[in-house]
BAFI-3210 file (N, C-alpha, C; in Angstrom, 3 decimals, decimal comma, padded with zeros to 6 digits):
// residues 82
n [1|2|3|4|5|6|7|8|9|10|11|12|13|14|15|16|17|18|19|20|21|22|23|24|25|26|27|28|29|30|31|32|33|34|35|36|37|38|39|40|41|42|43|44|45|46|47|48|49|50|51|52|53|54|55|56|57|58|59|60|61|62|63|64|65|66|67|68|69|70|71|72|73|74|75|76|77|78|79|80|81|82]
n.u [125,307|122,856|119,420|116,387|112,939|110,227|106,720|103,923|103,620|103,145|102,299|104,145|106,747|109,667|113,214|115,644|118,978|120,429|121,627|125,101|126,418|127,961|130,886|131,533|130,314|127,403|127,047|126,882|129,320|131,073|130,873|131,922|134,541|135,403|135,308|137,340|139,548|139,544|140,134|142,703|144,111|143,909|145,271|147,863|148,501|148,577|150,730|152,960|152,897|152,083|149,921|149,532|150,903|149,483|146,979|147,065|144,991|143,240|142,170|139,455|138,516|138,570|136,672|134,454|134,118|133,462|134,981|137,684|141,242|143,396|141,542|140,744|140,678|140,031|142,292|144,156|145,431|143,770|145,023|145,785|146,925|149,759]
n.v [077,375|076,740|076,225|074,616|075,031|072,901|072,431|073,630|076,155|074,815|072,381|070,312|071,144|070,581|070,725|070,792|070,467|072,191|070,788|070,460|073,013|072,972|074,640|074,386|074,279|072,413|071,134|068,716|068,546|069,786|068,051|065,681|066,563|067,152|064,579|063,380|064,902|064,187|061,434|061,636|062,908|060,929|058,787|059,933|060,278|057,625|056,571|058,313|058,826|061,120|064,002|065,996|069,361|071,154|071,169|071,538|073,287|074,042|077,347|077,343|075,042|075,688|077,714|076,194|074,823|076,892|078,339|080,237|080,566|078,857|077,852|075,220|071,657|068,910|069,549|070,224|072,656|074,241|075,315|077,640|076,650|077,917]
n.w [136,738|134,349|134,732|133,845|134,384|134,733|134,476|136,496|139,051|142,261|141,374|141,529|140,446|138,501|138,355|135,911|134,878|132,072|128,979|128,119|126,138|123,096|121,898|119,322|115,956|114,980|112,526|109,838|108,448|110,272|112,477|111,378|110,889|113,507|114,556|113,065|113,971|116,693|116,476|115,358|117,470|119,448|118,181|117,897|120,589|121,471|119,943|120,359|123,079|124,297|124,029|121,032|120,674|119,128|116,527|113,127|110,966|107,915|106,932|106,047|107,256|109,979|109,862|109,191|111,554|113,188|115,027|116,552|115,827|118,107|119,813|122,039|121,872|123,627|125,132|123,214|121,064|118,359|115,420|112,719|109,579|108,001]
ca.u [124,675|121,514|118,428|115,093|111,863|109,099|105,509|103,321|103,822|102,196|101,982|105,356|107,715|110,961|114,325|116,614|120,056|120,509|122,738|126,282|126,349|129,270|131,302|131,713|129,077|126,904|126,695|127,429|130,721|131,810|130,911|132,888|135,872|135,732|135,562|138,674|140,508|139,589|140,861|144,107|144,672|144,018|146,356|149,114|148,768|148,958|152,032|154,030|152,824|151,571|149,086|150,258|150,694|148,431|146,569|146,995|143,834|143,099|141,226|138,063|138,135|138,240|135,404|133,401|133,914|132,889|135,814|138,871|142,499|143,763|140,516|141,264|139,836|140,650|143,591|145,038|145,051|143,493|145,712|145,676|148,115|150,149]
ca.v [076,417|077,128|075,182|074,854|074,587|072,306|072,316|074,856|076,296|074,086|071,086|069,483|071,623|069,911|071,495|069,957|071,260|072,159|070,041|071,250|073,588|072,923|075,864|074,055|074,125|071,043|070,719|067,404|068,739|070,072|066,827|064,788|067,118|066,942|063,148|063,153|065,519|063,341|060,205|061,997|063,142|059,611|058,057|060,583|059,995|056,212|056,296|059,141|058,817|062,403|064,683|067,043|070,717|071,776|070,538|072,566|073,178|075,090|078,385|076,951|074,035|076,429|078,396|075,170|074,511|078,075|078,776|081,026|079,863|078,799|077,120|073,919|070,464|067,883|070,019|070,476|073,885|074,171|076,451|077,805|076,295|079,091]
ca.w [135,875|133,931|134,941|133,233|135,260|134,035|135,283|137,015|140,489|143,094|140,778|141,480|139,457|138,517|137,813|135,215|134,291|130,612|128,411|127,784|124,802|122,468|121,246|117,918|115,190|114,963|111,178|109,487|108,105|111,502|113,293|110,739|111,112|114,923|114,709|112,510|114,898|117,894|116,137|115,201|118,807|120,099|117,511|118,271|122,007|121,594|119,352|120,941|124,531|124,777|123,044|120,296|121,183|118,333|115,281|112,103|110,088|106,913|107,384|105,785|108,249|111,208|109,610|109,248|112,978|113,825|116,156|116,217|116,102|119,517|120,555|122,448|121,766|124,471|125,585|122,073|120,383|116,932|114,823|111,267|108,816|107,209]
c.u [123,260|120,576|117,119|114,035|110,697|107,912|105,013|103,574|102,734|101,820|103,234|106,331|109,030|112,000|115,299|117,706|120,047|121,709|123,888|126,159|127,764|129,603|131,524|130,352|128,674|126,390|127,344|128,920|131,563|131,928|131,896|134,313|136,309|136,037|136,965|139,756|140,656|140,370|142,351|144,770|144,879|145,166|147,720|149,494|149,195|150,370|153,160|154,024|152,356|150,736|149,915|149,990|149,548|148,130|146,409|145,837|143,881|142,077|139,765|137,584|137,778|136,915|134,241|133,090|133,303|133,667|136,999|140,124|142,851|142,721|141,040|140,214|140,566|142,077|144,577|144,523|144,811|144,043|145,528|147,013|148,489|150,759]
c.v [076,901|075,949|075,599|074,277|074,089|072,226|073,667|074,942|075,550|072,729|070,232|069,897|070,872|070,813|070,522|070,860|071,119|071,329|070,998|071,740|073,623|074,266|075,643|073,941|072,663|070,643|069,364|067,511|068,971|068,825|065,832|065,262|066,930|065,479|062,809|063,707|064,668|062,059|060,481|062,184|061,817|058,801|058,622|060,235|058,537|055,956|057,059|059,150|060,132|063,020|065,701|068,412|071,398|070,912|071,669|072,283|074,287|076,110|078,008|075,859|074,697|077,158|077,409|074,797|075,687|078,564|079,581|080,197|079,943|078,105|075,726|072,827|069,358|068,262|070,322|071,709|073,626|075,447|076,478|077,447|077,474|078,714]
c.w [135,568|134,152|134,294|134,161|134,411|134,973|135,760|138,515|141,261|142,539|140,598|140,406|139,597|137,866|137,174|134,660|132,781|130,182|128,106|126,344|124,232|121,828|119,753|117,237|115,149|113,582|110,894|109,179|109,362|112,376|112,712|110,971|112,567|115,202|114,209|113,442|116,151|117,639|115,964|116,562|119,539|119,509|117,921|119,700|122,203|121,073|120,019|122,461|125,129|123,663|122,272|120,904|120,452|117,114|114,271|111,159|109,048|107,409|107,157|106,744|109,573|111,050|109,682|110,698|113,726|115,029|115,637|116,466|117,586|120,381|120,857|122,313|122,508|124,858|124,473|121,338|118,897|116,309|113,320|110,627|107,940|105,880]
res [x|x|x|x|x|x|x|x|x|x|x|x|x|x|x|x|x|x|x|x|x|x|x|x|x|x|x|x|x|x|x|x|x|x|x|x|x|x|x|x|x|x|x|x|x|x|x|x|x|x|x|x|x|x|x|x|x|x|x|x|x|x|x|x|x|x|x|x|x|x|x|x|x|x|x|x|x|x|x|x|x|x]
***
């Protein structure tokens, strides 16, 4: 785990762990797309009783997220629609 040190030596330095860094881009478009994917996974799980194996996305959607095919989101693989 990466920690950041605040303060000067001898003056009560504190160590705080860094926040989790997402592997997905944090643009407005990417956040909206991730929100949609999360809602789809939740809906699928409620109706079918299990999560889908994968979610098919267009190549430009994967590019907007900044990840490669096969990346997992909440245990579901994000794949390219052929």
